[in-house]
Structures are given as structure tokens and as C-alpha cells.
C-alpha positions, 0 to 999 in steps of 0.5 A: 775163733782163736785158741789164744788172744795175746794182748801186746806185741813186745818180747813176751807177747811175740815169744808166747805167740810163736811157741803157741802157734808152733804147738798147733794152736790158733793165735791172735796177737793185738799190738797198737803199733805196726812193726818195726818200731822203737821201744823205751828199753835198755837193749842189753840182754843177758846171755842166759836166754841166748841159746833159747832165742837161737833155738827159736830161730833168731840169728843174733850174729846175723842181726849184728848183735854186739857181744858184751862182757864188761861192766862200768859204773860211774858216780855222779861226780864221774868216779869209775869202777869196772868189772867183768860180766861173768856170763855177759850178754849182747846188745841188740835194738828192740826195733831189730829183735822184735821185728825178727820175732814178728817175722818168725811168728808170721811164718808160724801162722800167728794172726796179727791185729796191728794198729789197734788196742784192746780196751776191755777184757771180760771172762765168762766163767760158765762158758770158759771163754774170754771176750776182748773188746777192741777200740774199733768195735770188734770183739775177739773170743778165745779160751785163753788170754795172755796179757803182755801189754807192757809197763802201764797201759789204759787196759791196766786202768780199765782192769783196775789193777791195784798198782795203778792206784799207787804213785808212779814217779819215774820216766824213761827216756831212750835214744840211739846214738853214734860216735861223732868226730870228737867222741872218745871211743866206747868199747862195743863189749862194754855196758856202762851205768852212769849215775846222776841226781835222781836217776841213772843212765845205761849205755851199750852197743847195739847193731850197725855201729850204734849205741843205746842210751837209756835213762830213768829219772823222776818226774820231779826232775823233769818238772823242775826244768820243764823239758827234757833237753834242759834237764839233760843239760842241767842234771845229767851233764853234771856227770862228766861221762854223760856230759861228754856223750851229750856234747860229742855223740850224734843223736839219731832220733828227732826226739827221744822215745819217752815213757811216763809214769813208770812204776816198780810196784808189785803186780799179779802174775794172774789177773782176771784169769789172764796170764800176765807176761813181761812187764805186765807181770812185774817190772824190774828196775832197769839198772839190773839189765835183766828185763828183756831176759825176764820177759823171754823166760816168762813167755816160755813159762806162759806158753808151756803151761798154756799148751798143757791147758789147751790140750786139756791136761790142766784145768783153768784153776791148775793153770793159774795156780801153777803159773803164779807159783812158778812165776814167783819162783823165777822172778820174785827175788829178782824184783825184790832185790832190784827194788832194794838195790835201786836205793843206792842209785840216784841218791848222790851221796849213796852212789858216791859211797857205792862206787868208792866201796864196790863191795857194798853193791856187788853182792846185791847186783849178783843177787839180781842177775840169776838164771832160772836155776839160780846160778850167778850169771853176771857181775 
């Protein structure tokens, strides 16, 4: 029987599994896909976690991560402003980063159950054990379960998590692209955030001379046009910078990676006695560029407290209380400010005003980009 079952093999799940396995515990991780694979994600990571990833054994330079030090913002009409990123970050695809973490976790002894899904989780308080039911009829038992199953999943519905009863009006779309013969050069040290009606699109360099292009918009925007290409040609292309990208860059996927029903509603960091990590605990708005760093920070916190619990240094109530308290201390303000700042984006009038008077936006963005110790790290 494993000590820990982790549901979801994204950044939060992989980092947690690696830390717990290296601490000497038996870890089983369930992931519905098989590595390597793409995820809908902006693929920019704040430097606040660079040292920690290096300590885990990730060679970012060897993986070809792009170093990003500059920020560009455009309004729907194409007006631009630029600013340095105080701390900066790096660009690397989830395809590459997740696979590198997967290989490290394998080497550390993590047992992977790939191509299968968790359909239900039960907790027996008298025995202090979880039972995790898989879609192949198998059931796994463990003392601890960490939920890292992403933004929105069937398991969220099965657990009847409150945010699933609320409207989820957004969709996320991601491509990998590379310059074509007529493309204007795009600096590899730059992250750009381009606004359009009811949405915004981030673009930044990743490894191997490629770029990640990822945008968030409303389901209503898509419904209006019926399909993604028509929406892009009609709405996104009104921003001249995005129009240039869609007309001159080479798109490397046959079709984009898409995620539906994205919700930024508050979630619980502990639910049904499970420690939630990454997007399962709280999803920050993509414009903040901090989701990947938050997933890594959260996984570090979850694994540290889990080790203390598994070593019988914390009771289960103490574990849950401390995790919820510390998770809120790290992330609650970031999430709130992210939701607040998002109102400036996607609204054509507000985003034009914001670009015209960057002072309206800069303090709010600075409030989002914070390290664990509260230091300003970007914008």
C-alpha cells in the first residue's frame, strides 16, 4: 500500500511526488495521459522558483529555457507600452518541463499509473485511510491523498466541490508557433500580453526557437462565431500585433490545445481531507504570469507538511489546519488581486485607458507578482 496517492501529474503533482519519494515514502501518482504531452498553459515561470527547481535537479539551461526580462502590453487597438521585469523569469514548455520532472520522479521511485483516471475518493475516518477508485475498477488505499487534478475535472464534480456549481465562462487556447519568412522578429527575452475584446493573449519564447501563444476568452466569444479559427480572424485579429502573428507565424499544432469552462472562483485548499495543490487549490488569472510558480510553491508546502504527518509529527487535523493557513498566507492575496486586475483586461475601453495610463495597472500587477516572503518580483 502506498503512503501517498497523488491524483494528477502536472507541476504540483510531480513536485509533490518527487519530494515525498526522496523523503523515503511510497508514492503512487495517477495521471490520465502519458508523458510527454502538452497542456494549456502560458509557459512563463517567475524566477522566484528557479533556484528550487535547480535544487530538485532540473537543468533549465540544458533544457533550453528562454531567459525573459522584459514585458510588453498592447491594447486592442495596438497601442503599446513596455517595462522591465524586476526579477524576470524563463520560458519553457510544459511538454519539456513536466517530462523532466517525471523522469526525476521515476528515478526517485514514484509509481506512476498512467492513462487512467480517479473517479471517486473516499475517506474512512475510523481507519485513517483513503480509498481511490480508478476507472478500470482498481482501488488504491493510502494514508494521504494529494489532489492535483487541475483546473476543472470530473473528480471535482464527483466530490461536489462548490465552485463546480458556479458559472465557468472562460476558455483557454494554446499553440506553439515559430517565425515564418515574413514574421517580424520577436525578442526571446520578452513576454507580451495582447488585449482583445473579451480576452487577452500571452506570447513568450520557450525552448528550441519556439514560442508559446496562449489566450483566454469567453465561451460567448466562441459561440458567436461557432469555431476557433473564425473567432481568431474576427476578434483577436482586431489587435494588429495579434493579426501579424496569426498571418505570418507558423503554427506547429494541427489544432490548438483547448480547455473549456475555466473558472477563477475560490476553492478550498483542503477538501474531503485531501490536500489540494496547484490549480485544484486555486486558479490565478493567466495575465498574472504566476500560475506555474504558485503550483511549484504549493507542492513544496504540501510535501513538507505531508512528511511531518507521515512521520507522525502532526495529527491529521493539525496537518489540514496548517496547510490551509499557510496556503492562504502564500496565495490568497495573489488570487484576489488577480481577479481584480482581470477586470481591466478584455474590456476594450478599460484596457485602452490602462495602456494610456500604465500607472493604473502597475501597482495592481506588482501586488500579484510576489515571492513567498512578500518581496516584489516583477513589473
